[in-house]
C-alpha positions as CSV (number, residue, x, y, z in Angstrom):
1,X,98.6,118.5,83.1
2,X,95.0,117.2,83.1
3,X,94.7,113.6,83.9
4,X,91.5,111.6,83.4
5,X,91.1,108.8,85.9
6,X,89.1,105.8,85.2
7,X,86.4,104.8,87.6
8,X,87.6,101.3,88.5
9,X,87.6,102.2,92.2
10,X,86.5,99.1,94.1
11,X,86.1,97.9,97.7
12,X,89.4,99.0,99.2
13,X,90.4,101.8,101.7
14,X,90.0,105.1,99.7
15,X,93.7,105.9,99.9
16,X,94.5,102.5,98.3
17,X,91.9,103.1,95.5
18,X,93.5,106.5,94.8
19,X,97.0,104.9,94.9
20,X,95.9,102.2,92.5
21,X,94.5,104.8,90.1
22,X,97.6,106.9,90.2
23,X,99.8,103.8,89.9
24,X,97.9,102.7,86.7
25,X,98.3,106.2,85.2
26,X,102.1,106.3,85.9
27,X,102.7,102.9,84.4
28,X,100.5,103.9,81.4
29,X,102.8,106.9,80.9
30,X,100.1,109.5,81.7
31,X,102.4,110.9,84.4
32,X,106.0,111.1,83.2
33,X,109.1,111.0,85.5
34,X,109.6,114.4,87.1
35,X,105.9,115.3,86.8
36,X,104.5,116.9,90.0
37,X,101.5,115.1,91.6
38,X,99.3,118.0,92.9
39,X,97.0,117.1,95.7
40,X,94.4,119.7,94.9
41,X,94.2,118.7,91.3
42,X,94.0,115.0,92.0
43,X,91.4,115.5,94.8
44,X,89.3,117.6,92.4
45,X,89.5,115.2,89.5
46,X,88.6,112.2,91.7
47,X,86.0,114.1,93.8
48,X,87.6,113.2,97.1
49,X,89.0,115.1,100.0
50,X,92.7,116.0,100.4
51,X,93.4,113.6,103.2
52,X,93.2,110.3,101.3
53,X,95.1,111.8,98.4
54,X,97.9,112.8,100.7
55,X,97.9,109.3,102.1
56,X,97.9,107.8,98.6
57,X,100.9,110.0,97.7
58,X,102.7,108.7,100.8
59,X,102.1,105.1,99.5
60,X,103.5,106.1,96.1
61,X,106.6,107.5,97.8
62,X,107.1,104.4,100.0
63,X,106.7,102.2,96.9
64,X,109.4,104.0,95.1
65,X,107.2,105.4,92.3
66,X,107.4,108.9,93.6
67,X,109.6,111.1,95.7
68,X,108.8,113.9,98.2
69,X,110.7,117.2,97.7
70,X,110.8,119.4,100.8
71,X,108.7,122.5,100.5
72,X,107.7,121.5,96.9
73,X,105.5,118.4,97.0
74,X,105.5,115.0,95.5
75,X,106.6,114.1,91.9
76,X,107.0,111.0,89.9
77,X,110.5,109.7,90.6
78,X,113.2,110.3,88.1
79,X,115.6,107.4,88.0
80,X,119.0,107.9,86.6
81,X,120.8,105.2,84.6
82,X,123.2,104.8,87.6
83,X,120.2,104.3,89.9
84,X,118.8,101.6,87.6
85,X,122.2,99.8,87.3
86,X,122.9,99.9,91.1
87,X,119.4,98.7,91.9
88,X,119.7,95.9,89.3
89,X,123.0,94.7,90.8
90,X,121.7,94.7,94.4
91,X,118.4,93.0,93.2
92,X,120.4,90.2,91.7
93,X,122.3,89.6,94.9
94,X,119.4,90.0,97.3
95,X,117.1,87.9,95.1
96,X,119.6,85.0,95.2
97,X,120.1,85.4,99.0
98,X,116.4,85.6,99.9
99,X,115.5,82.7,97.6
100,X,118.3,80.5,98.9
101,X,117.2,81.1,102.5
102,X,113.6,80.6,101.6
103,X,114.3,77.2,100.1
104,X,115.7,76.1,103.4
105,X,113.1,77.6,105.7
106,X,109.8,78.0,103.7
107,X,106.7,76.8,105.4
108,X,103.6,75.1,103.9
109,X,101.7,78.3,104.6
110,X,104.1,80.4,102.5
111,X,104.0,77.8,99.7
112,X,100.2,78.1,99.7
113,X,100.5,81.9,99.6
114,X,102.8,81.7,96.6
115,X,100.5,79.3,94.8
116,X,97.5,81.6,95.3
117,X,99.5,84.6,94.0
118,X,100.7,82.6,91.0
119,X,97.1,81.5,90.2
120,X,96.0,85.2,90.2
121,X,98.9,86.1,88.0
122,X,97.8,83.6,85.4
123,X,94.5,85.6,85.1
124,X,96.2,89.0,84.4
125,X,96.6,88.8,80.6
126,X,95.1,92.1,79.4
127,X,96.8,95.5,79.0
128,X,94.6,97.2,81.6
129,X,95.6,94.5,84.1
130,X,99.3,95.3,84.1
131,X,99.1,97.2,87.4
132,X,97.6,94.1,89.1
133,X,100.2,91.9,87.4
134,X,103.0,94.1,88.6
135,X,101.7,94.2,92.2
136,X,101.2,90.4,92.2
137,X,104.8,90.0,91.0
138,X,106.0,92.2,93.9
139,X,103.8,90.3,96.3
140,X,105.3,87.0,95.1
141,X,108.9,88.1,95.7
142,X,107.9,89.8,99.0
143,X,106.5,86.5,100.3
144,X,109.7,84.7,99.3
145,X,111.7,87.4,101.2
146,X,109.5,86.8,104.3
147,X,109.9,83.1,103.9
148,X,113.7,83.5,104.3
149,X,113.1,84.0,108.1
150,X,115.7,86.7,108.1
151,X,114.2,90.0,109.1
152,X,117.1,92.2,108.2
153,X,117.5,90.6,104.8
154,X,113.8,91.0,104.3
155,X,114.0,94.8,105.1
156,X,117.0,95.2,102.8
157,X,115.2,93.4,100.0
158,X,112.1,95.7,100.4
159,X,114.3,98.8,100.1
160,X,116.0,97.6,96.9
161,X,112.7,96.3,95.4
162,X,111.2,99.7,95.8
163,X,114.0,101.4,93.8
164,X,114.1,98.8,91.0
165,X,112.7,100.3,87.8
166,X,110.3,97.5,87.0
167,X,107.5,100.1,86.6
168,X,109.4,101.6,83.7
169,X,109.6,98.2,82.2
170,X,105.9,97.8,82.5
171,X,105.4,101.2,80.8
172,X,107.3,99.6,77.8
173,X,104.5,97.1,77.6
174,X,101.9,99.9,77.5
175,X,103.8,101.6,74.7
176,X,104.3,98.3,72.8
177,X,101.1,96.2,73.3
178,X,102.5,93.6,70.9
179,X,104.9,92.6,73.7
180,X,102.1,91.8,76.1
181,X,101.4,88.1,75.4
182,X,105.0,87.1,75.3
183,X,106.0,89.1,78.4
184,X,103.2,87.9,80.5
185,X,103.7,84.3,79.5
186,X,107.4,84.5,80.2
187,X,106.9,86.2,83.6
188,X,104.4,83.5,84.6
189,X,106.8,80.7,83.5
190,X,109.7,82.2,85.4
191,X,107.6,82.6,88.6
192,X,106.3,79.1,88.3
193,X,109.9,77.7,88.0
194,X,110.9,79.6,91.1
195,X,107.9,78.2,93.1
196,X,108.6,74.7,91.9
197,X,112.2,74.9,93.1
198,X,111.1,76.3,96.5
199,X,108.4,73.6,96.9
200,X,111.1,71.0,96.4
201,X,113.4,72.7,98.9
202,X,116.1,72.9,96.3
203,X,118.2,75.9,97.3
204,X,120.6,75.7,94.3
205,X,117.8,75.5,91.8
206,X,115.8,78.3,93.5
207,X,118.8,80.6,93.3
208,X,119.3,79.7,89.6
209,X,115.7,80.3,88.6
210,X,115.4,83.6,90.6
211,X,118.6,85.0,89.0
212,X,117.4,84.0,85.6
213,X,114.2,85.9,86.3
214,X,116.1,89.1,87.2
215,X,118.5,88.6,84.3
216,X,115.5,88.7,82.0
217,X,114.6,92.1,83.4
218,X,118.2,93.2,82.6
219,X,117.6,92.3,79.0
220,X,114.5,94.5,79.0
221,X,116.4,97.3,80.7
222,X,118.9,97.2,77.9
223,X,116.4,96.9,75.1
224,X,113.6,99.2,76.2
225,X,115.3,101.6,78.7
226,X,118.5,102.1,76.8
227,X,120.7,101.0,79.8
228,X,124.3,100.3,78.4
229,X,124.9,96.5,78.3
230,X,128.4,96.8,79.7
231,X,127.1,98.4,82.9
232,X,124.6,95.6,83.4
233,X,127.2,93.0,82.7
234,X,129.5,94.4,85.4
235,X,126.7,93.9,88.0
236,X,125.9,90.5,86.6
237,X,129.5,89.3,86.8
238,X,129.8,90.6,90.4
239,X,126.5,88.9,91.5
240,X,127.6,85.6,89.9
241,X,131.0,85.8,91.5
242,X,129.5,86.5,95.0
243,X,127.0,83.6,94.6
244,X,129.8,81.2,94.0
245,X,131.6,82.2,97.1
């Protein structure tokens, strides 16, 4: 498979520039799930050495976008329906837990970090900015997890976040550009509501808004990824039950 990379490489470490370029192409559907990411091919196309490409592939693996197969190499991760549903259920639970803890322990510095991320998110409104928007969204939730003050919870959240198929949802936006304006506006609105609740130190409202945000992803999973609604509802019911305990 021949892949043309754009030349939007900017002032970052080279491995991160390559990672960003690959990331954009995966979200754009240029690399499909199961496609092998060949170091030699990528290095040749981008006119770089093998070392930063290998490091970029390591970043893709750690982010959950790719998987390393022993003695074979690295390929875009194939996510089964079961994987999606399991990650969705865990994400609902952990999102609620981290946000509740953050509402009780968040510092002014973390609030400021979230405000800066949200301000950047507001600027990402074009189709070719979806990679940045996705990363900002991940950063937003990562800061909330950090603000919980619970290191173990933070680590668990990071693992689940990296297996959540949000990049497949972003690919849906690429294939249906008419969804862009509404999806970006809705995402910004949901993140702003979470931040507002955290700023007020309102744990109950923080949990409610964070779960609404993930539930919205569930609707996308059903509509654009074909995940059976009944499987999602099972996880939603379990998460709701646990949060009431």
